[in-house]
C-alpha positions, -999 to 999 in steps of 0.1 A, spaced: -466 64 54 -455 95 72 -491 109 78 -502 77 87 -526 66 58 -517 39 32 -511 4 35 -501 8 72 -529 -18 90 -538 12 116 -549 34 92 -563 -1 71 -581 -10 109 -599 25 109 -617 18 76 -628 -22 88 -602 -32 61 -586 -60 84 -596 -71 118 -562 -66 131 -542 -33 138 -513 -47 151 -480 -55 135 -463 -87 128 -441 -80 156 -472 -73 181 -475 -41 179 -498 -8 169 -484 -6 134 -481 30 130 -457 50 108 -433 59 136 -436 17 148 -424 8 115 -398 43 111 -385 35 145 -391 2 167 -407 -23 142 -387 -59 144 -390 -69 108 -378 -38 96 -346 -34 117 -323 -47 85 -339 -20 65 -342 8 92 -303 2 96 -297 12 60 -325 38 63 -299 52 92 -270 45 75 -277 61 44 -288 91 69 -255 94 84 -234 92 58 -254 130 51 -241 143 80 -278 140 94 -288 125 128 -308 98 139 -329 96 152 -353 128 136 -382 137 131 -406 123 105 -408 156 89 -374 157 86 -375 127 65 -396 139 46 -383 171 36 -342 165 44 -344 130 34 -367 121 10 -349 100 -13 -336 77 13 -369 77 33 -385 70 -1 -362 43 -10 -368 24 30 -403 27 22 -406 10 -10 -387 -16 6 -412 -22 28 -436 -51 12 -468 -43 33 -483 -69 15 -462 -101 30 -463 -77 64 -500 -78 68 -504 -114 53 -488 -123 86 -516 -116 103 -550 -121 88 
């Protein structure tokens, strides 16, 4: 997800797999949108932020730090996202 590849609607849209690159909150579904802004992931993101801050980390942080310094926390966040449900909302 950090690279912008995978199940992100913006990525799937490039290849014609989906007709709409937007998240169900009507913003383009990019890595940064899901990590930092998506309304549908607010609770999951808040849990990730809490866990990062509990390790004396700072928020917001750069994507590279998520992958390098907070990998376990970030993986848990990504695995908690139901991309199919998010994608079905706008199909």
